N, C-alpha and C positions, 0 to 999 in steps of 0.2 A: 586757142587752147592755152590756158594759163599754166597748167601743170602738164608737161609733156608726158609724164609717167602715166597719166590717166588712160592713155590710149591702149596700154597693154599691161597685163599682170606680170610680164617677164622682165621689166626694167629693174636692174639691181645695182649696177656698178657706176654709172655715169650720170645719175640724176643731178639736176641743177648744176650744170657744168660751169656756168660762169661764176656762181657763188663759190663753188668749190675751188676754182682757180684763185679767186680773191683770198680765200682762206689760206691757200698754199703760199701766196705772197707774204701774208702776215707771218705765217709760221716760219718761213725761210728767213725772216728778219731776226728771229730769235735763235742764237747759236744752240745747237743740240748738245747734250752732255757727251763728252768724249766716250767712245766705245772702242774696245780693243779690235784691231784690224787683223784679219788672218790671211791677208794677201802675202804672196811670196816676198815682196819687197820689205814688208814690215816684220815678218817672222824670220826672215833669213833663209827660209826653205826655197829650194828651186822648184819652179813649176814643171811638172812632168806631163807632157802631152799624152804620153802613153797611158798614164793613169786615167785620164779623161776618156780616151778611146776604150779602154778596158771596161770602165764603168758604163759607158754608152752601150757597148755590145752586150754586156751582162744584163742590162735593163731590157734589151730586146728579147730576152728569154721569156718574158711575160707574154709577148704577143705570139710566140710560136704556137701556142695551144688554143688561141682564141678561135671562135667559129666565124665571126663576122669580120671581114676585112676592114670595116669601118674602125674597129678598135686599133688595128695596126696603123691606119692613117692618122688617127688621133695621136698615137705615140710619135710618129714622124712629125706631125704638125707641132707638137709641143717643143721638140728640139729645134725645129726651124724657126718657130716664133721666138724662142730664147736667143737664137743667133741673130735674128733680125733686130731685136732690141739691144743686142750687144754693140751694134754700130757697124761702121764701115770696115771692110776687110773680111767680113764673115764669109761672103760668097766665094772669095778666093781661097780662104782657109778650108772651106768645105770641099771644093773641087780638087784642090792641089794637096791638101794634107789629110783631112778627115776621111774622105771617101777611100783614098788609097790605103790608109792605115786600117780602116774597117775591113776592106777587102782582103788585106794581107792575113787577117785572122783566119779566114777560110773556114768558118764554122756555119752551122745552120742559123745561129743567132745573127751573125754578121750578114748573111744573105737576106734574112728577114728585114734587117734594118735598112739595107740598101734598097730593097724593093719598096719599103714604106717611104723612104726619103724621096725616091723618084716619083712615087705616086702623088705625093703632096707638093713637092717642090719642083717637079719637072727638071730633074738633074740628070742630063745625059751621061755624065761620068758614072753616076750611081747605077744607071740602067745598064751601061756597058759592063761594069764590074759584076753586076748581078748575073748577067748572061755568062760571063767567064766562069764564075763560081758554079753555076748550075751545070755548065758544060763539063766542069771538072768532077761532077758527081756529088756536089754538096746538095743535100735534100732541101727542096723548097717547102715553105710552110703550106699547110693545107688550104689556106685562104688565097694563095697566090693566083690560082686560075680564075677564081671568082672576081678578083680585083681587076683582071684584064677584060672582063665582060663589058659590053657597051653600057654606058650610063645614059639613061633616058630622063629627061626633065619633064615635070608635070606643069600645070598652069603656073604662070608667073603673075602674081597679083600685088597690087599696091593699095594700101589703105591709108587715108589721110584725113586730117581734120579740115574743116572748111576754110580756115585761114592759112592752111599750108605751113603751119609752124612745125609740124611733126608728121612723120609717116612711118608705115610698117611695110617692109618688103618681104613677101612670103612666096616660097616655092618648095617643091619636093623633087627628089631624085630617086630613081629606081635602078637597081643593078642586081642581077642574079635573083630576082624575086624578092629582094629586100628593099624597103623604102624608108627614107628618112627625109625630114623637112627642116628648113631654116626659116627663122623669123628674125629680121634685122630691123631695129628701131633707129631711125635717123632724126636728128635734131636740125631743122632747117634754119633755126636762129643761131646756130653755132657752126657755121661753115658747112652745113649739110652733113656733119660728122655722124658716124655710127655711135649710138649710145650703148647698145648691147646686142648680143646675138644669142638666140636660143636654138638648140639642136634638139629635135624631137622625133620619135618614131613616126613614120609616115602615116600610120593609122590614127595617130593622135593629133595630126595637124588641123583637121577640121574642127576638133574640139577646142584647140587653142584659138582658132579664128572666131568661133562662136563666142568664146570668152571675151575676146577683144570687142566684138560687137555689143555684147551685153554690158560690159563695163562702160563703154561709151554712152550707151543709153542711160545707165544709172547716173552717170556724171552730167548728163544733159549735153553731151557733145555729139554733133552730127559728124559721122564718119562716112566718107565716100570710098567706093571700091572700084577699081578698074583692073582689067587684065592687060598686061604689058607684052609687047613683042619681046622675045628672049634677048635680042640684042640690046634693046632699050633697058630691060631689066638689069642686064650685066653692067651697062653704063652707070645706072643709078647705084648699084651695089658697090662697084669699084670706086665711084666718087665718094661714097660714105666711108669705105674702108681707108681710102687714101687720106681723107681729111682727118680721120681719127688717128692714123699713123703719125701725121704731122704733130697733132696735139700731144700724143703720148711721148714723142721725142722731146717736145718742149717741156712737158711736165715731169719727165724722168720716170716713165712708167716702170713698174717692177716686172722682173722676169716671171713667166708663168709658173705657178706652183699649184697644180691641180689637187694635191693632197690636202690643201687648206680650203678647198671649195667644196662644200657639201652638196652643191647643186650640180656638180659635174665639171667638165672642162671649162676653164676660164676664157675670158674674151680673147687673149692673144692666140691661144690654140685654135679656137673656133674661127677666128679671122683668117688664119693661115689655111684652114680646111676650106672655108667658104671661097677664098681666092682660087684654090685649086678647082673647085666646082665651077667657077665662072669660066674656066678655060674650056669647059664642055659646050658652052653656049656660043652662038655666033658672035663675031666681032661687032662691036657697036658701030652704028652708021655715022657717029660723030666723034670727034677727038675727045680725049680725056678732059674733064673739067678742071680749070685752074683752081687752086685752093682758094676757097672763099666764094666762088661763083655758084 
């Protein structure tokens, strides 16, 4: 397959990865015009961690009234994705600074945030703090009980072109009577890295799959389909996410800003959520793939 994007109508952000990197190297050789910096070191203003905590907790007010816990998970995933891209030290800052400060607020918003962070990031400190707040009488969000219901995975499928240059990993998850699906596009000519992720309502997943098949036929591309063991599916998804994470760090990926994405949550947020979903599946039978293999 010459154009990897032909396989799916959902590829938007990382098409033609190699040529994009070449362009970045050219652009980096030209000094950009100076822009004013608003960091504390340049402005002379001191960074106030409490301001960040207050802003974070205030933002959690938006998820208090949502009906579907998936919305709360996306909120937590956005924050965790931003922290992951921020670099080393975030995990320690999260458990030793952010979580205790959020818990100290003792509000319904802070409890919702702690529950969301643990649901996506598997943060024991956040889970313990949430239990303490709930035990102290802080009201839980309406979606909290549904969030704890068992997550069931549907068929795990892989679609690939005949020369194995690209593939699509597709699966669905059901919880509390609600279903949602993921479609991940992987580029096997670029270290098997994830190109894009699509999150769709479960009832629309078959429609997306049919669109992929139809587009392949129109392009004259033969697409094979196979059902994977859940453990193998997890291995392939985690390989794609890990390779993309390496590339994003090398390329200096931007922090997620879903307000600028008309199509919904951006790649970093969906990658964080998809990683969380992989923890529902059995451990793979083989070790993680080294980058580039």
